[in-house]
DSSP file (Angstrom, degrees, kcal/mol; ACC not computed):
  #  RESIDUE AA STRUCTURE BP1 BP2  ACC     N-H-->O    O-->H-N    N-H-->O    O-->H-N    TCO  KAPPA ALPHA  PHI   PSI    X-CA   Y-CA   Z-CA
    1    1 A M              0   0    0      0, 0.0     2,-0.1     0, 0.0     0, 0.0   0.000 360.0 360.0 360.0 137.0  -22.0  -29.9   17.8
    2    2 A A        -     0   0    0      1,-0.1     2,-0.3     0, 0.0     0, 0.0  -0.414 360.0-138.2 -71.1 144.4  -23.1  -31.2   14.5
    3    3 A K        -     0   0    0     -2,-0.1     2,-0.3     4,-0.0    -1,-0.1  -0.687  18.1-172.6 -99.7 156.0  -20.7  -31.2   11.6
    4    4 A N     >  -     0   0    0     -2,-0.3     4,-2.0     1,-0.0     5,-0.2  -0.827  44.0 -89.1-134.7 178.3  -21.3  -30.2    8.1
    5    5 A G  H  > S+     0   0    0     -2,-0.3     4,-1.9     1,-0.2     5,-0.2   0.871 123.4  50.6 -58.3 -39.4  -19.3  -30.4    4.9
    6    6 A F  H  > S+     0   0    0      1,-0.2     4,-2.8     2,-0.2    -1,-0.2   0.958 111.5  44.5 -66.4 -50.9  -17.7  -27.0    5.4
    7    7 A T  H  4 S+     0   0    0      1,-0.2    -1,-0.2     2,-0.2    -2,-0.2   0.784 111.4  55.6 -68.9 -24.5  -16.6  -27.5    9.0
    8    8 A D  H  < S+     0   0    0     -4,-2.0    -1,-0.2     1,-0.2    -2,-0.2   0.900 114.1  40.1 -68.0 -40.6  -15.2  -30.9    8.0
    9    9 A M  H  < S+     0   0    0     -4,-1.9    -2,-0.2     1,-0.2    -1,-0.2   0.848 131.2  26.4 -76.1 -34.5  -13.1  -29.3    5.3
   10   10 A F     <  +     0   0    0     -4,-2.8    -1,-0.2    -5,-0.2    -2,-0.1  -0.594  65.1 155.4-130.2  70.4  -12.1  -26.2    7.4
   11   11 A P  S    S+     0   0    0      0, 0.0    -1,-0.1     0, 0.0    -3,-0.1   0.824  79.2  27.8 -66.9 -29.1  -12.2  -27.1   11.1
   12   12 A N    >   -     0   0    0     -3,-0.1     3,-2.3     1,-0.1     4,-0.2  -0.862  61.1-168.3-137.0  98.9   -9.7  -24.4   12.0
   13   13 A P  G >  S+     0   0    0      0, 0.0     3,-2.3     0, 0.0     7,-0.3   0.844  88.3  68.1 -55.5 -32.7   -9.5  -21.3    9.8
   14   14 A E  G 3  S+     0   0    0      1,-0.3     6,-0.0     5,-0.1    -2,-0.0   0.609  91.2  62.6 -64.2 -10.8   -6.2  -20.3   11.6
   15   15 A D  G <  S+     0   0    0     -3,-2.3     2,-0.5     4,-0.0    -1,-0.3   0.469  86.7  90.7 -90.1  -2.0   -4.6  -23.3    9.9
   16   16 A K    <>  -     0   0    0     -3,-2.3     4,-2.2    -4,-0.2     5,-0.2  -0.836  69.9-145.2-102.3 128.8   -5.1  -21.9    6.5
   17   17 A M  H  > S+     0   0    0     -2,-0.5     4,-2.8     1,-0.2     5,-0.2   0.900  98.4  51.8 -56.4 -48.0   -2.5  -19.7    4.9
   18   18 A G  H  > S+     0   0    0      1,-0.2     4,-2.3     2,-0.2    -1,-0.2   0.903 110.3  48.7 -59.6 -42.7   -4.9  -17.3    3.1
   19   19 A Y  H  > S+     0   0    0     -6,-0.2     4,-2.7     2,-0.2    -1,-0.2   0.921 112.4  48.7 -62.5 -44.6   -6.9  -16.7    6.3
   20   20 A L  H  X S+     0   0    0     -4,-2.2     4,-3.0    -7,-0.3     5,-0.3   0.914 110.5  50.0 -63.5 -43.5   -3.7  -16.0    8.3
   21   21 A I  H  X S+     0   0    0     -4,-2.8     4,-2.5     1,-0.2    -1,-0.2   0.927 112.7  48.1 -61.1 -43.7   -2.4  -13.6    5.6
   22   22 A W  H  X S+     0   0    0     -4,-2.3     4,-2.4    -5,-0.2    -2,-0.2   0.938 114.0  45.8 -61.6 -47.6   -5.7  -11.8    5.6
   23   23 A Q  H  X S+     0   0    0     -4,-2.7     4,-2.5     2,-0.2    -2,-0.2   0.916 113.9  47.8 -64.0 -44.2   -5.9  -11.5    9.4
   24   24 A I  H  X S+     0   0    0     -4,-3.0     4,-2.7     1,-0.2    -1,-0.2   0.912 111.7  51.7 -62.7 -42.0   -2.2  -10.4    9.7
   25   25 A S  H  X S+     0   0    0     -4,-2.5     4,-2.6    -5,-0.3    -2,-0.2   0.920 110.4  47.9 -60.6 -44.8   -2.8   -7.8    7.0
   26   26 A M  H  X S+     0   0    0     -4,-2.4     4,-2.3     2,-0.2    -2,-0.2   0.903 112.5  48.8 -63.8 -41.7   -5.9   -6.5    8.8
   27   27 A L  H  X S+     0   0    0     -4,-2.5     4,-2.3     2,-0.2    -2,-0.2   0.918 112.3  49.5 -62.1 -43.6   -4.0   -6.3   12.1
   28   28 A W  H  X S+     0   0    0     -4,-2.7     4,-2.8     2,-0.2    -2,-0.2   0.936 111.5  47.0 -62.5 -48.6   -1.1   -4.5   10.4
   29   29 A V  H  X S+     0   0    0     -4,-2.6     4,-3.0     1,-0.2     5,-0.2   0.901 111.6  51.8 -62.7 -40.9   -3.3   -1.9    8.7
   30   30 A R  H  X S+     0   0    0     -4,-2.3     4,-2.1    -5,-0.2    -1,-0.2   0.925 111.8  46.5 -61.0 -44.8   -5.2   -1.3   11.9
   31   31 A K  H  X S+     0   0    0     -4,-2.3     4,-2.2     2,-0.2    -2,-0.2   0.928 113.9  48.0 -62.8 -45.9   -1.9   -0.7   13.8
   32   32 A V  H  X S+     0   0    0     -4,-2.8     4,-2.5     1,-0.2    -2,-0.2   0.934 111.1  50.1 -62.3 -46.9   -0.6    1.6   11.0
   33   33 A N  H  X S+     0   0    0     -4,-3.0     4,-0.9     1,-0.2    -1,-0.2   0.900 110.5  50.6 -59.9 -40.7   -3.8    3.6   10.9
   34   34 A Q  H  < S+     0   0    0     -4,-2.1     3,-0.5    -5,-0.2     4,-0.4   0.924 114.1  43.4 -63.0 -44.0   -3.8    4.1   14.7
   35   35 A S  H >< S+     0   0    0     -4,-2.2     3,-0.7     1,-0.2    -2,-0.2   0.811 110.9  54.3 -75.2 -28.3   -0.2    5.3   14.7
   36   36 A L  H >X>S+     0   0    0     -4,-2.5     5,-1.8     1,-0.2     3,-1.8   0.642  86.2  83.5 -79.3 -13.2   -0.6    7.6   11.7
   37   37 A Q  G ><5S+     0   0    0     -4,-0.9     3,-1.1    -3,-0.5    -1,-0.2   0.851  79.4  67.0 -55.4 -33.9   -3.6    9.3   13.3
   38   38 A E  G <45S+     0   0    0     -3,-0.7    -1,-0.3    -4,-0.4    -2,-0.1   0.739 110.2  34.3 -63.3 -21.7   -1.0   11.5   15.1
   39   39 A I  G <45S-     0   0    0     -3,-1.8    -1,-0.3     2,-0.2    -2,-0.2   0.308 117.4-109.0-114.6   7.8    0.0   13.1   11.8
   40   40 A G  T <<5S+     0   0    0     -3,-1.1     2,-0.3    -4,-0.5    -3,-0.2   0.767  76.2 119.7  78.2  27.4   -3.4   13.0   10.2
   41   41 A L      < -     0   0    0     -5,-1.8     2,-0.3    -8,-0.1    -1,-0.3  -0.841  50.6-142.7-119.5 158.6   -2.8   10.3    7.6
   42   42 A T     >  -     0   0    0     -2,-0.3     4,-2.4     1,-0.1     5,-0.2  -0.734  34.2-107.5-106.8 167.1   -4.3    6.9    6.8
   43   43 A H  H  > S+     0   0    0     -2,-0.3     4,-2.5     1,-0.2     5,-0.2   0.918 121.0  50.4 -58.5 -44.7   -2.3    3.9    5.7
   44   44 A T  H  > S+     0   0    0      1,-0.2     4,-2.0     2,-0.2    -1,-0.2   0.886 109.9  49.7 -65.2 -38.8   -3.8    4.2    2.1
   45   45 A Q  H  > S+     0   0    0      2,-0.2     4,-2.6     1,-0.2    -1,-0.2   0.907 110.2  51.5 -64.9 -40.4   -2.9    7.9    2.0
   46   46 A L  H  X S+     0   0    0     -4,-2.4     4,-2.9     1,-0.2    -2,-0.2   0.931 109.5  48.9 -60.2 -45.9    0.6    7.1    3.1
   47   47 A I  H  X S+     0   0    0     -4,-2.5     4,-2.8     1,-0.2    -1,-0.2   0.876 110.7  51.9 -63.0 -36.7    1.0    4.5    0.4
   48   48 A T  H  X S+     0   0    0     -4,-2.0     4,-2.3     2,-0.2    -2,-0.2   0.926 111.9  45.5 -65.0 -45.2   -0.4    7.0   -2.2
   49   49 A L  H  X S+     0   0    0     -4,-2.6     4,-2.5     2,-0.2    -2,-0.2   0.932 115.2  47.6 -61.7 -45.7    2.2    9.6   -1.1
   50   50 A A  H  X S+     0   0    0     -4,-2.9     4,-2.8     1,-0.2     5,-0.2   0.909 112.2  48.8 -64.6 -42.7    5.0    7.1   -1.1
   51   51 A A  H  X S+     0   0    0     -4,-2.8     4,-2.7    -5,-0.2     5,-0.2   0.909 112.0  49.8 -63.7 -41.4    4.0    5.7   -4.5
   52   52 A T  H  X S+     0   0    0     -4,-2.3     4,-2.1    -5,-0.2    -2,-0.2   0.930 114.2  44.0 -63.0 -46.0    3.8    9.2   -6.0
   53   53 A E  H  X S+     0   0    0     -4,-2.5     4,-1.5     2,-0.2    -2,-0.2   0.923 114.6  49.2 -66.2 -44.2    7.2   10.2   -4.6
   54   54 A W  H  X S+     0   0    0     -4,-2.8     4,-1.6     1,-0.2     3,-0.3   0.930 112.4  47.8 -61.9 -46.1    8.9    6.9   -5.6
   55   55 A L  H  X S+     0   0    0     -4,-2.7     4,-2.6     1,-0.2    -1,-0.2   0.883 108.4  54.4 -64.1 -38.7    7.5    7.1   -9.2
   56   56 A N  H  < S+     0   0    0     -4,-2.1    -1,-0.2     1,-0.2    -2,-0.2   0.808 108.8  49.9 -65.8 -27.7    8.6   10.8   -9.5
   57   57 A F  H  < S+     0   0    0     -4,-1.5    -1,-0.2    -3,-0.3    -2,-0.2   0.836 117.3  40.5 -73.8 -33.7   12.1    9.6   -8.6
   58   58 A K  H  < S+     0   0    0     -4,-1.6     2,-0.3    -5,-0.1    -2,-0.2   0.730 120.7  28.7 -90.3 -24.9   12.0    6.8  -11.2
   59   59 A Q  S  < S-     0   0    0     -4,-2.6     3,-0.1    -5,-0.1    -1,-0.1  -0.918  71.4-120.2-140.4 163.4   10.3    8.5  -14.1
   60   60 A E  S    S+     0   0    0     -2,-0.3     2,-0.4     1,-0.2    -1,-0.1   0.882  95.7  27.3 -72.2 -40.4    9.9   11.9  -15.7
   61   61 A Q        -     0   0    0     -6,-0.1     2,-0.4    43,-0.0    -1,-0.2  -0.978  64.2-163.2-130.2 138.3    6.1   12.2  -15.5
   62   62 A V        +     0   0    0     -2,-0.4    43,-2.9    43,-0.2     2,-0.3  -0.979  11.1 176.0-124.1 128.5    3.6   10.6  -13.1
   63   63 A I    >>  -     0   0    0     -2,-0.4     4,-1.6    41,-0.2     3,-0.7  -0.772  47.2 -96.3-121.9 170.4   -0.1   10.4  -13.6
   64   64 A Q  H 3> S+     0   0    0     39,-0.4     4,-2.7    -2,-0.3     5,-0.2   0.866 121.5  58.9 -56.0 -39.2   -2.9    8.7  -11.6
   65   65 A R  H 3> S+     0   0    0      1,-0.2     4,-2.4     2,-0.2    -1,-0.3   0.892 103.7  52.5 -58.8 -39.7   -2.8    5.6  -13.7
   66   66 A D  H <> S+     0   0    0     -3,-0.7     4,-2.4     2,-0.2    -1,-0.2   0.913 110.5  47.5 -61.4 -42.8    0.9    5.1  -12.8
   67   67 A I  H  X S+     0   0    0     -4,-1.6     4,-2.7     2,-0.2     5,-0.2   0.921 111.0  50.8 -66.4 -43.6    0.1    5.4   -9.1
   68   68 A A  H  X>S+     0   0    0     -4,-2.7     5,-1.9     1,-0.2     4,-1.4   0.911 111.9  47.9 -60.2 -42.7   -2.9    2.9   -9.4
   69   69 A Q  H  <5S+     0   0    0     -4,-2.4    -1,-0.2    -5,-0.2    -2,-0.2   0.910 112.6  48.2 -65.7 -41.4   -0.6    0.4  -11.2
   70   70 A K  H  <5S+     0   0    0     -4,-2.4    -2,-0.2     1,-0.2    -1,-0.2   0.914 118.2  40.3 -64.6 -42.4    2.2    0.8   -8.6
   71   71 A M  H  <5S-     0   0    0     -4,-2.7    -1,-0.2    -5,-0.2    -2,-0.2   0.658 104.4-132.7 -79.9 -15.8   -0.3    0.4   -5.7
   72   72 A K  T  <5 +     0   0    0     -4,-1.4     2,-0.3     1,-0.2    -3,-0.2   0.925  64.0 121.8  60.0  47.7   -2.2   -2.4   -7.6
   73   73 A V  S   <S-     0   0    0     -5,-1.9    -1,-0.2    -6,-0.1    -2,-0.1  -0.854  71.3 -74.1-132.4 169.0   -5.6   -0.8   -6.8
   74   74 A D     >  -     0   0    0     -2,-0.3     4,-1.7     1,-0.1     3,-0.3  -0.320  36.5-128.5 -63.3 141.3   -8.5    0.6   -8.8
   75   75 A R  H  > S+     0   0    0      1,-0.2     4,-2.5     2,-0.2    -1,-0.1   0.821 107.8  59.5 -62.9 -31.6   -8.0    3.9  -10.6
   76   76 A M  H  > S+     0   0    0      2,-0.2     4,-2.2     1,-0.2    -1,-0.2   0.895 103.8  50.8 -65.2 -38.7  -11.2    5.3   -9.0
   77   77 A L  H  > S+     0   0    0     -3,-0.3     4,-2.5     2,-0.2    -1,-0.2   0.936 111.4  47.7 -61.9 -45.7   -9.8    4.7   -5.5
   78   78 A V  H  X S+     0   0    0     -4,-1.7     4,-3.3     1,-0.2     5,-0.3   0.893 108.4  55.7 -62.9 -39.3   -6.5    6.5   -6.5
   79   79 A S  H  X S+     0   0    0     -4,-2.5     4,-2.3     1,-0.2    -1,-0.2   0.928 110.4  44.4 -58.5 -46.1   -8.6    9.4   -8.0
   80   80 A K  H  X S+     0   0    0     -4,-2.2     4,-2.1     2,-0.2    -2,-0.2   0.911 115.3  48.3 -65.0 -43.0  -10.4    9.9   -4.7
   81   81 A L  H  X S+     0   0    0     -4,-2.5     4,-2.5     2,-0.2    -2,-0.2   0.933 112.3  48.1 -63.2 -46.4   -7.2    9.6   -2.7
   82   82 A V  H  X S+     0   0    0     -4,-3.3     4,-2.6     1,-0.2     5,-0.2   0.914 109.8  53.0 -62.5 -42.9   -5.3   12.0   -4.9
   83   83 A S  H  X S+     0   0    0     -4,-2.3     4,-2.6    -5,-0.3    -1,-0.2   0.929 111.5  45.8 -58.0 -45.7   -8.2   14.5   -4.8
   84   84 A K  H  X S+     0   0    0     -4,-2.1     4,-1.8     1,-0.2    -1,-0.2   0.903 113.9  48.3 -64.4 -40.8   -8.2   14.4   -1.0
   85   85 A L  H  <>S+     0   0    0     -4,-2.5     5,-3.2     2,-0.2     6,-1.4   0.814 111.3  50.3 -71.8 -29.6   -4.4   14.8   -0.9
   86   86 A V  H ><5S+     0   0    0     -4,-2.6     3,-1.7     4,-0.2    -2,-0.2   0.921 109.9  50.5 -69.1 -45.1   -4.5   17.7   -3.4
   87   87 A D  H 3<5S+     0   0    0     -4,-2.6    -2,-0.2     1,-0.3    -1,-0.2   0.846 110.3  50.3 -60.2 -33.5   -7.2   19.4   -1.2
   88   88 A S  T 3<5S-     0   0    0     -4,-1.8    -1,-0.3    -5,-0.2    -2,-0.2   0.413 115.3-120.9 -83.9   1.7   -4.9   18.8    1.8
   89   89 A E  T < 5S+     0   0    0     -3,-1.7    22,-0.3     2,-0.2    21,-0.3   0.837  83.6 114.6  60.2  37.1   -2.0   20.4   -0.2
   90   90 A L  S   <S+     0   0    0     -5,-3.2    18,-2.1     1,-0.3     2,-0.4   0.666  76.6  36.1-103.3 -26.7    0.1   17.3    0.1
   91   91 A I  E    S-A  107   0A   0     -6,-1.4     2,-0.4    16,-0.3    -1,-0.3  -0.962  74.5-151.5-123.7 144.2    0.1   16.5   -3.7
   92   92 A Q  E     -A  106   0A   0     14,-3.4    14,-1.7    -2,-0.4     2,-0.4  -0.929   3.7-147.2-117.4 144.8    0.1   19.0   -6.5
   93   93 A K  E     -A  105   0A   0     -2,-0.4     2,-0.4    12,-0.2    12,-0.2  -0.878  15.7-178.4-105.7 138.6   -1.4   18.7   -9.9
   94   94 A K  E     -A  104   0A   0     10,-2.1    10,-3.7    -2,-0.4     2,-0.1  -0.997  30.2-114.8-137.1 131.8    0.2   20.3  -12.9
   95   95 A S  E     -A  103   0A   0     -2,-0.4     8,-0.2     8,-0.2     5,-0.2  -0.398  35.3-111.9 -65.5 138.7   -1.1   20.2  -16.5
   96   96 A S        -     0   0    0      6,-2.7     6,-0.2     3,-0.7    -1,-0.1  -0.452  13.4-138.1 -68.1 141.3    1.1   18.4  -18.9
   97   97 A E  S    S+     0   0    0      1,-0.2     3,-0.2    -2,-0.1    -1,-0.1   0.817 104.7  48.3 -69.8 -29.8    2.7   20.6  -21.6
   98   98 A E  S    S+     0   0    0      1,-0.3     2,-0.3     2,-0.0    -1,-0.2   0.835 128.4  15.9 -78.6 -33.8    2.0   17.9  -24.2
   99   99 A D    >   -     0   0    0      3,-0.2     3,-2.1     1,-0.1    -3,-0.7  -0.881  60.7-159.4-147.4 107.4   -1.6   17.3  -23.3
  100  100 A S  T 3  S+     0   0    0     -2,-0.3    -1,-0.1     1,-0.3    -3,-0.1   0.651  92.3  65.7 -65.4 -14.5   -3.6   19.8  -21.1
  101  101 A R  T 3  S+     0   0    0     -6,-0.1     2,-0.5     2,-0.0    -1,-0.3   0.651  89.1  82.1 -78.3 -14.5   -6.1   17.0  -20.2
  102  102 A V    <   -     0   0    0     -3,-2.1    -6,-2.7    -6,-0.2     2,-0.6  -0.793  68.9-152.7 -97.7 128.7   -3.3   15.1  -18.4
  103  103 A N  E     -A   95   0A   0     -2,-0.5     2,-0.4    -8,-0.2   -39,-0.4  -0.881   6.1-149.0-101.8 125.0   -2.4   16.1  -14.8
  104  104 A L  E     -A   94   0A   0    -10,-3.7   -10,-2.1    -2,-0.6     2,-0.4  -0.744  17.8-148.3 -89.8 139.2    1.1   15.4  -13.6
  105  105 A L  E     +A   93   0A   0    -43,-2.9     2,-0.3    -2,-0.4   -43,-0.2  -0.871  26.4 151.9-116.6 141.5    1.3   14.6   -9.9
  106  106 A S  E     -A   92   0A   0    -14,-1.7   -14,-3.4    -2,-0.4     2,-0.2  -0.973  44.7 -92.9-155.1 163.5    4.1   15.3   -7.4
  107  107 A L  E     -A   91   0A   0     -2,-0.3   -16,-0.3   -16,-0.2     2,-0.1  -0.533  34.2-131.5 -78.8 145.8    4.3   15.8   -3.7
  108  108 A T     >  -     0   0    0    -18,-2.1     4,-2.5    -2,-0.2     5,-0.2  -0.366  35.3 -98.1 -79.3 172.0    4.3   19.4   -2.3
  109  109 A D  H  > S+     0   0    0      1,-0.2     4,-2.3     2,-0.2     5,-0.2   0.917 128.9  48.1 -59.4 -42.0    7.0   20.3    0.2
  110  110 A S  H  > S+     0   0    0    -21,-0.3     4,-2.5     1,-0.2    -1,-0.2   0.856 109.6  53.2 -68.7 -31.9    4.5   19.7    3.0
  111  111 A G  H  > S+     0   0    0    -22,-0.3     4,-2.2     2,-0.2    -2,-0.2   0.905 110.0  47.5 -64.7 -41.1    3.6   16.3    1.5
  112  112 A R  H  X S+     0   0    0     -4,-2.5     4,-2.1     2,-0.2    -2,-0.2   0.900 112.2  49.7 -66.5 -41.2    7.3   15.4    1.4
  113  113 A E  H  X S+     0   0    0     -4,-2.3     4,-2.1     2,-0.2    -2,-0.2   0.930 111.9  47.9 -62.0 -45.6    7.7   16.5    5.0
  114  114 A L  H  X S+     0   0    0     -4,-2.5     4,-2.6     1,-0.2    -2,-0.2   0.888 109.0  54.3 -64.0 -38.8    4.7   14.5    6.1
  115  115 A L  H  X S+     0   0    0     -4,-2.2     4,-2.2     2,-0.2    -1,-0.2   0.911 107.8  50.0 -60.5 -42.5    5.9   11.4    4.2
  116  116 A M  H  X S+     0   0    0     -4,-2.1     4,-1.6     2,-0.2    -2,-0.2   0.903 110.8  49.2 -63.9 -40.8    9.3   11.6    6.0
  117  117 A D  H  X S+     0   0    0     -4,-2.1     4,-1.8     1,-0.2    -2,-0.2   0.912 111.0  50.8 -61.9 -42.1    7.4   11.8    9.4
  118  118 A A  H  X S+     0   0    0     -4,-2.6     4,-2.9     1,-0.2    -2,-0.2   0.861 104.6  56.9 -65.3 -36.0    5.3    8.8    8.3
  119  119 A I  H  X S+     0   0    0     -4,-2.2     4,-2.5     2,-0.2    -1,-0.2   0.895 105.3  51.3 -63.1 -39.4    8.4    6.8    7.4
  120  120 A V  H  X S+     0   0    0     -4,-1.6     4,-1.8     2,-0.2    -1,-0.2   0.929 112.0  46.7 -61.3 -44.9    9.7    7.3   11.0
  121  121 A I  H  X S+     0   0    0     -4,-1.8     4,-2.6     1,-0.2    -2,-0.2   0.912 111.4  51.8 -63.2 -42.8    6.4    6.1   12.3
  122  122 A M  H  X S+     0   0    0     -4,-2.9     4,-3.0     1,-0.2     5,-0.2   0.885 106.7  52.7 -64.0 -39.5    6.4    3.1    9.9
  123  123 A K  H  X S+     0   0    0     -4,-2.5     4,-2.2     2,-0.2    -1,-0.2   0.915 111.1  47.5 -61.5 -41.5   10.0    2.1   11.0
  124  124 A R  H  X S+     0   0    0     -4,-1.8     4,-2.4     2,-0.2    -2,-0.2   0.921 112.2  50.0 -64.3 -43.5    8.8    2.1   14.6
  125  125 A N  H  X S+     0   0    0     -4,-2.6     4,-3.4     1,-0.2     5,-0.4   0.930 110.4  49.4 -60.1 -46.7    5.7    0.1   13.6
  126  126 A E  H  X>S+     0   0    0     -4,-3.0     4,-2.0     1,-0.2     5,-0.6   0.911 110.8  49.8 -61.1 -42.6    7.7   -2.5   11.7
  127  127 A K  H  X5S+     0   0    0     -4,-2.2     4,-0.7    -5,-0.2    -1,-0.2   0.923 117.4  40.4 -62.7 -43.5   10.1   -2.9   14.6
  128  128 A E  H  <5S+     0   0    0     -4,-2.4     4,-0.3    -5,-0.2    -2,-0.2   0.948 123.5  36.8 -69.2 -49.4    7.3   -3.4   17.1
  129  129 A F  H ><5S+     0   0    0     -4,-3.4     3,-0.9    -5,-0.2    -3,-0.2   0.962 127.3  32.2 -73.0 -53.8    5.0   -5.6   15.0
  130  130 A F  H ><5S+     0   0    0     -4,-2.0     3,-1.6    -5,-0.4    -1,-0.2   0.616 101.1  80.5 -83.5 -11.5    7.5   -7.7   13.1
  131  131 A G  G ><<S+     0   0    0     -4,-0.7     3,-1.4    -5,-0.6    -1,-0.2   0.715  76.8  74.9 -63.4 -19.4   10.0   -7.7   16.0
  132  132 A L  G <  S+     0   0    0     -3,-0.9    -1,-0.3    -4,-0.3    -2,-0.2   0.781 112.4  24.1 -63.7 -25.5    7.7  -10.4   17.4
  133  133 A V  G X> S+     0   0    0     -3,-1.6     3,-2.2    -4,-0.1     4,-0.8  -0.193  83.8 149.7-128.0  39.5    9.3  -12.8   14.9
  134  134 A E  G X4  +     0   0    0     -3,-1.4     3,-0.9     1,-0.3    -2,-0.1   0.805  68.0  53.2 -47.1 -45.4   12.5  -10.9   14.4
  135  135 A E  G 34 S+     0   0    0      1,-0.2    -1,-0.3    -4,-0.2     4,-0.3   0.737 112.3  46.6 -67.3 -20.8   14.7  -13.9   13.5
  136  136 A D  G <> S+     0   0    0     -3,-2.2     4,-3.0    -6,-0.2     5,-0.3   0.549  85.8  93.2 -95.5  -9.4   12.3  -15.0   10.8
  137  137 A V  H <X S+     0   0    0     -3,-0.9     4,-3.0    -4,-0.8     5,-0.3   0.898  83.5  48.7 -58.0 -48.7   11.8  -11.6    9.1
  138  138 A P  H  > S+     0   0    0      0, 0.0     4,-2.1     0, 0.0    -1,-0.2   0.935 117.6  41.0 -59.5 -44.7   14.5  -11.9    6.4
  139  139 A E  H  > S+     0   0    0     -4,-0.3     4,-2.4     2,-0.2    -2,-0.2   0.915 116.3  49.4 -68.1 -42.6   13.4  -15.4    5.3
  140  140 A L  H  X S+     0   0    0     -4,-3.0     4,-2.6     2,-0.2     5,-0.2   0.918 111.4  49.7 -62.3 -43.5    9.7  -14.5    5.6
  141  141 A T  H  X S+     0   0    0     -4,-3.0     4,-2.5    -5,-0.3    -1,-0.2   0.920 110.8  50.1 -61.0 -44.5   10.3  -11.3    3.5
  142  142 A Q  H  X S+     0   0    0     -4,-2.1     4,-2.0    -5,-0.3    -2,-0.2   0.910 112.7  46.2 -61.8 -43.4   12.2  -13.2    0.9
  143  143 A K  H  X S+     0   0    0     -4,-2.4     4,-2.4     2,-0.2    -2,-0.2   0.900 113.1  48.6 -68.5 -40.7    9.4  -15.8    0.6
  144  144 A L  H  X S+     0   0    0     -4,-2.6     4,-2.8     2,-0.2    -2,-0.2   0.889 110.5  52.1 -65.9 -37.9    6.6  -13.2    0.5
  145  145 A K  H  X S+     0   0    0     -4,-2.5     4,-2.6    -5,-0.2    -2,-0.2   0.908 109.5  49.6 -63.0 -41.7    8.6  -11.3   -2.2
  146  146 A K  H  X S+     0   0    0     -4,-2.0     4,-2.4     2,-0.2    -2,-0.2   0.935 113.0  46.0 -62.5 -46.6    8.9  -14.5   -4.3
  147  147 A L  H  X S+     0   0    0     -4,-2.4     4,-2.7     1,-0.2     5,-0.2   0.908 112.2  52.0 -62.2 -42.8    5.1  -15.2   -3.9
  148  148 A Y  H  X S+     0   0    0     -4,-2.8     4,-2.6     1,-0.2    -2,-0.2   0.930 111.4  46.0 -59.2 -47.8    4.4  -11.5   -4.8
  149  149 A L  H  X S+     0   0    0     -4,-2.6     4,-2.5     2,-0.2    -2,-0.2   0.897 113.8  48.3 -65.0 -41.4    6.5  -11.7   -8.0
  150  150 A L  H  X S+     0   0    0     -4,-2.4     4,-2.3     2,-0.2    -2,-0.2   0.927 114.8  45.2 -64.6 -44.5    5.0  -15.0   -9.1
  151  151 A A  H  X S+     0   0    0     -4,-2.7     4,-2.5     2,-0.2    -2,-0.2   0.878 112.6  51.7 -67.1 -37.2    1.5  -13.8   -8.5
  152  152 A E  H  X S+     0   0    0     -4,-2.6     4,-2.6    -5,-0.2    -2,-0.2   0.917 110.0  49.0 -65.3 -43.2    2.3  -10.4  -10.2
  153  153 A D  H  X S+     0   0    0     -4,-2.5     4,-2.7     2,-0.2    -2,-0.2   0.922 112.1  49.1 -60.4 -44.3    3.7  -12.3  -13.3
  154  154 A E  H  X S+     0   0    0     -4,-2.3     4,-1.8     2,-0.2    -2,-0.2   0.914 112.6  47.1 -62.7 -43.7    0.6  -14.5  -13.4
  155  155 A A  H  X S+     0   0    0     -4,-2.5     4,-0.9     2,-0.2    -2,-0.2   0.900 113.4  48.7 -65.5 -40.8   -1.8  -11.5  -13.1
  156  156 A T  H >< S+     0   0    0     -4,-2.6     3,-0.6     1,-0.2     4,-0.5   0.920 112.6  47.5 -64.8 -44.6    0.2   -9.6  -15.8
  157  157 A N  H >< S+     0   0    0     -4,-2.7     3,-0.6     1,-0.2    -1,-0.2   0.813 108.0  55.9 -68.7 -29.8    0.2  -12.6  -18.2
  158  158 A S  H 3< S+     0   0    0     -4,-1.8    -1,-0.2     1,-0.2    -2,-0.2   0.712 104.9  52.6 -76.7 -18.8   -3.6  -13.2  -17.7
  159  159 A T  T <<        0   0    0     -4,-0.9    -1,-0.2    -3,-0.6    -2,-0.2   0.518 360.0 360.0 -93.2  -4.9   -4.5   -9.7  -18.7
  160  160 A H    <         0   0    0     -3,-0.6    -1,-0.2    -4,-0.5    -2,-0.2   0.411 360.0 360.0-109.1 360.0   -2.5   -9.8  -22.0
């Protein structure tokens, strides 16, 4: 087979860290989505519920912008997710007393129950998926956390 500049530089995509992280991430999301089907959630909806609940525990008022920042995703995506979760009666919107244009978000009782069910499923998923490299999980988690924090600092500093 003839070689070209690209295949000379990247003969094996599986040897590249970025490619592996992307592939592992895709495998993980696919597994999570399959297992969450039994309770009618997607991975992204679960993360939205979890972010909303976590933020409500940490701060007095939660708005869509807070959730988007926590999830590190576009606000329009969060808007669509929140609308769907409100329609499903998993998240509730309440007008702010200070500004009626602002909607405060929190989980409904059924949203909280579903989140707890999803956490059980996620624990099972983590044990099955990451159990394949069980002895490496603490070190791998620590290194990924370090990379995440460094990249987050860099992204934060570049926007200011």
